[in-house]
N, C-alpha and C positions, 0 to 999 in steps of 0.2 A: 595532311589528310591521312587518316588511318587506313592503310592498305587493306587490312583484314575486313573492315566494315565496307569498304568500297567494293571488294570482290564478292563477298558472300551476301549478296542481295537477291531478292526473288528473280528467278530466271538465270542466275549464274550456274554454270555447269563446271564441275571438276571431274577429273578422271583419277581413279585409284586403280593401280595396276599391281596385281599380285605376281611377283617374280621370284626366281630362285636366287638371284644375285643382285641385290639393289645397287651395289657399287658399280656394276657394269652399266646399268641404266642411268645412273648419275652421270657417267661419262657421255652418254648420248644427250640427255636433256640439259646438263650444265655446260659441258665442254663444246658440244656441237651446236645445240639449239639455243644456248645462252639463257637458260632459265637460272634463277638464283636459288641456291639451297638455303632455306630458311629454318630447317629443322633436320637434324641428322642423328638418329639414334642407332645407326648401323643397319638394323632390320626394318626400320621405318624412316623414310625420308620424304620430306615435303619440299617441293620446288615450285617457285612462282615466276611468272612473267608479269608484265603490266596488266594483262587481262585474263590470266588463267592460272590454274593450280593443278599440279600433277603430284599424286601421292604414290610412292613406291613402298610396297609392303612385302616383306619376305614371306614366301609361301612354303611352309613345310607341311605340317599336319594340322588341318583346321580343327578347332574345338568342336565337340559334339554339338549339333544343332546349327552350326554355321552353314550358310548356303553353299559353301564349297567343301563341306565335310567329305563328300564322296566324289569330288570332281575328277580325280585321276582315274577312278574306276568307271565313271560314267561314259557311255558311248555317245550319248547325246550332249553335244556342246553347241555353242553358237556356230553358225556357218562362218562367220568372220567379222572382224571389227576393223574399220579404218579410223585411225586417230589423226585428225587434221590439225596442223599447226600453221598459223599465218605468220609470216615474217617479212620484214622489209630489208633483210640482209641475206637473200637467197644464196648468192654465190659463196658468201663467207661461211654460212652454215653448211653448205654442200661440201666445201673443201674440208671442213673439220669432220663431218660425218664420214667421209671417205677414208679417214685415218683410224676409225674405230674398228679393231679387228673383229671379224665374225659377221659384220653387217654387210648385207648386199645393198648397195646404194646405186640407184638408177642415174641416168643422165638427167640434166635439167631439160624439161620439155615445155613448149608453149602449147597448151591444150586448146582444143577447138572451142571450148566454152569461155575462153578469154583469160584464163589464169595460167601462170607459169609455175611449175612445180618439179619436185623430185620425190622419189619414194625411198624409204628405208625399210628393209625387211630384216628383223633381228634373228639371230640363230634360234630363238625360242618361239618364233612365229608371230611376233607383234609386227603390225604393219602401220607405218607412220607416213603420212603425206605432208610434206613441207611445201607450203605454197605462198605465193604472193596474194595480196588482196585483189579482188576483181577490180578492174580499172575504174568502174563507175563507183566503187565503194572506197577506193584508196583515199587516205587523208593527204592533204597537201603537204609537201616537204618544205621545211624551213631552211 
């Protein structure tokens, strides 16, 4: 089955994150969260999991007319974004995330809404929630 065609169908969501150091974020998504690097041009990296796509794009100076052209000067930015990543290897990814310098990694916590997760706050302000599937949504393990 062609992964590209399977992923990019109506309703599919991908995240493109503009970062100053793509290699640092590759360590988070590849080494800790087990995404696969499928394209790496240094300043542009595409990573995939079975169900998702993360694009890392080096942010220096945006071209004229780009939506982020004046981003660093703007006082008005989003309040915040939480990027949620579902995994069936929570403890394994948590251990790996704890070894990436500069990241604040929370303890693993069972939430009152039924999911178990941990949080990663990167030194650049990105907030990732790594979580299990809700028990009612979890796929049976083989």
